C-alpha positions, 0 to 999 in steps of 0.5 A: 358357091363352096370354094371346093367346087369353084371352077378353076380357070385352067380346067379342061383348057388344052395346054401343051408344055415341054420341059427341056433339060435334065440328066442329073437330079438337080436339073430334072427334079425341079422340072418334075415339080413344075410339071406336077403343079401344072397337072394339078392345076390343069389335069388336061395339060399334056407334058413332054420332057425332052432331054438325054437318054441317060438311064437315070433320066429315063427311069426317073421320068418313067417312075413319075409317069411323064413322057420323054424324048431324047435328043443328041446333045453334048456339052461344049464346055471343056475338052479338046478342039476336036471335042468342041467341034464334035459337040457343035455338030451335035448341037446342030443335030439336036436343034433340028431334032428339037424343031421337029419335036416342037412342030409335032407336039405344038407346045404352048410353052417351053421351060428349060431347066438347065443341062446341055440338052435344054439348049437346042430346045429353048433355041428352037422355041425362040426360032418358032416364037413359042413362049419360053423361060428358063429356071436357074436353080443355083446362085451361080448359073451354069453356062447353058442358062447363061447363054439361054437367058438372052433368048428367054422371055422369063428367068425363074431363079432359086436364089435372091442373088443369082449372079448375072440375073440380078439386074434384069426385068426378066428375072423372077425370084421364086425359089426352087420347085421341089418334087412330091412323092411319085405317083407309084408311092402315092398309089401304095406300091412303095416297094422300097419302103417295104424293104426298110427295117421298122422305124420307131417313133423315137429313132434318130434318123440320119439321112445320107446322100451324095445326090442322085449319083452318090458321092464316094467322099461322103460315103467313105467319111460317113462310114468311118465316122459311124465306126468311130462312134460305135467304138466310143459309145454303145448308145446307138439303139435309137439311131437309124441310118438311111444311106443313098450310096450311088451304084458304085458303092451300094454293094460294098456299103451294104456288106460293111453296114451289116457288120456294124450291127446297127439299124440301116437302109442302104440303096443306090438310089431312093425314088421316095426321097421326099418321104425319107426327108420327112422322117429324117432328123439330120441330113448329110449331103451335097449342096445342090440347089434342089437339096437346099430347097428341100431341106429349107421347106422341110426344116431339115438340119444338115451337114453340107459337103459341096461337090468340089468340081461343080461349075464355078464352085456354085455348090459352095455358094449355095451352102454358104447361104444356109451356113451363114443363117445357122441352118446348116454346117458347111464342111469342104470336101477337101476337109472331110474326114471320118474323125471330123464328121464323127465329132460333128455328128455327135455334137449335133445328135447330143444337142437338141436345142441346136437342132431345133434352132437349125430347123427354125433357121432353115424354114425361115429361108424357105420358099415353098410355092415355087412350083405353083408360081412357075406353073401359074405363070406358064399357064397364064401365057395362054391368055396373053 
């Protein structure tokens, strides 16, 4: 029998999956990647995302074609005593909502991908004895996943060394799942790319992003760096900047770039980020776990500026993994200035040999099959 026609053991098998958590891209996109892999393996699977009503989460899941339900949830960490009591009240409400959703949807498996909205859903799965797992993207777990690790059957980790999860039989180190281009892009309706100036094959593509919500410090320092580079050289005809700014800085930077007279594409958010990463020669970005996984799998050299207020400073630990292997350059947010970034960019843009070495080092850290491994593990629970 031709391998192409070999039946898949999961084909036509009814399977319901709930992916819990989200709000930010760092939590949401790994869940989307697993959902895509699971649907590819079993097209008959039904997948429901349960999280918040944050506009980013709602619009992104709509873009990728996944159903979504929001629950009332609020983080407990930080704030006054009154805030904590209110949060606990919300947790009880969200637990009741989660139990109702699980009873109605009848999931075969629940996967928590982090974020406070995943807590009640995974606990509800534990109460109902539904198989469940969490996926921890970072080298230092967030408080939600630290709590949920006690109630989960399996812990999928993105880093080989994940604080607190190293010495447990429940832990499976698989890497971080990365999403593919959204269905609307695959179907040829990429309105964002159609707005972009033509990219020549010889263009040097600088991709800049501060994550799904943007980063003011990166936006400011990068634009200052480009102004300084323009003042020191006229040889920027082949440089093409693609800059994800976040909503707050979009209009301001669009106007500012227009005055520079260089090729650019500036938007608050790009839904076609995987495709843009494939085109990029160098990335300037935060050090979220999903970003780290994407650039290692794609072999993309990077200047990493960790978010300084990330819980337990986990982005710095993420970035150090790559910097120690020579796959990226680490600049602390407090040290980030236009002149420093200008010098770093110019050194890399002129040094093709170093960029090649960074690409090789990045790819050596890649674990490209995390989405497939997690999806297969989830589907195999049906046979247990």
